[in-house]
C-alpha positions in Angstrom: -138.7 -59.2 27.9 -138.7 -57.8 24.6 -139.5 -60.1 21.5 -136.2 -61.4 19.3 -135.9 -60.0 16.3 -136.6 -62.6 13.3 -135.0 -61.1 10.1 -131.2 -61.6 9.5 -131.1 -58.1 8.2 -129.0 -55.6 9.7 -130.1 -52.3 11.4 -130.3 -48.9 10.1 -131.5 -45.7 10.8 -133.7 -45.1 13.5 -133.9 -49.1 14.2 -130.3 -49.5 15.1 -130.7 -45.9 17.1 -133.8 -47.9 19.0 -131.9 -51.3 19.2 -128.6 -49.3 20.7 -130.7 -47.6 23.5 -132.7 -50.9 24.4 -129.5 -53.0 24.6 -128.3 -50.4 27.0 -130.9 -49.9 29.3 -131.3 -54.1 29.6 -127.5 -53.7 30.9 -128.2 -51.2 33.3 -131.4 -52.9 34.9 -129.5 -56.2 34.8 -126.6 -54.5 36.4 -128.7 -52.9 38.9 -130.3 -55.9 39.7 -126.6 -57.5 40.1 -127.0 -60.0 37.8 -123.5 -59.3 36.3 -123.9 -62.0 33.6 -127.0 -61.1 31.8 -125.0 -57.2 32.3 -122.1 -58.3 30.5 -123.9 -60.0 27.7 -126.0 -57.0 27.0 -123.4 -54.8 27.1 -121.2 -56.3 24.9 -124.4 -56.0 22.3 -124.7 -52.4 23.1 -121.1 -51.6 22.7 -121.1 -53.5 19.5 -123.6 -51.6 17.7 -122.9 -48.2 19.2 -119.6 -48.5 17.6 -121.4 -49.0 14.5 -122.9 -45.9 14.7 -121.9 -42.5 13.2 -120.9 -39.3 15.3 -123.8 -38.0 14.5 -126.4 -41.2 15.4 -124.0 -41.1 18.7 -125.1 -38.0 19.7 -129.1 -38.9 19.8 -128.3 -41.5 22.0 -129.2 -40.3 25.3 -126.1 -38.8 27.6 -127.6 -40.6 30.7 -126.9 -44.3 28.4 -123.6 -42.9 26.6 -121.9 -42.1 29.9 -123.1 -45.0 31.4 -121.7 -47.5 28.4 -118.3 -45.7 27.7 -117.2 -44.8 31.5 -119.3 -46.0 34.5 -119.7 -49.9 32.7 -115.8 -49.8 32.0 -115.5 -49.4 35.4 -116.9 -52.4 36.4 -116.8 -54.3 33.2 -113.7 -53.3 31.4 -110.7 -55.6 30.0 -108.6 -54.6 33.3 -111.5 -56.2 35.5 -111.0 -59.8 36.6 -112.9 -62.0 34.2 -115.8 -64.1 35.3 -114.7 -67.6 37.1 -115.6 -70.5 34.8 -118.6 -72.7 36.0 -117.2 -76.8 36.5 -118.2 -78.9 34.9 
């Protein structure tokens, strides 16, 4: 597990691209391991970062990751899907 960022400064440039790639890859690995709760969290972070990128920066994200984030994950975790059950407590 990578170390968490300590600074409260927003990411820009190459650091933003690197963090976006990391989040998408982490979400894909959680999804492959059938860990849906963790996948949803990483996917939400990845989408927020991805939406903050410009069009030219989005092209720098590998196509496999972009396709998974925009289409494949939407199929399983999109708004039209049943939300996760709440734990009793």
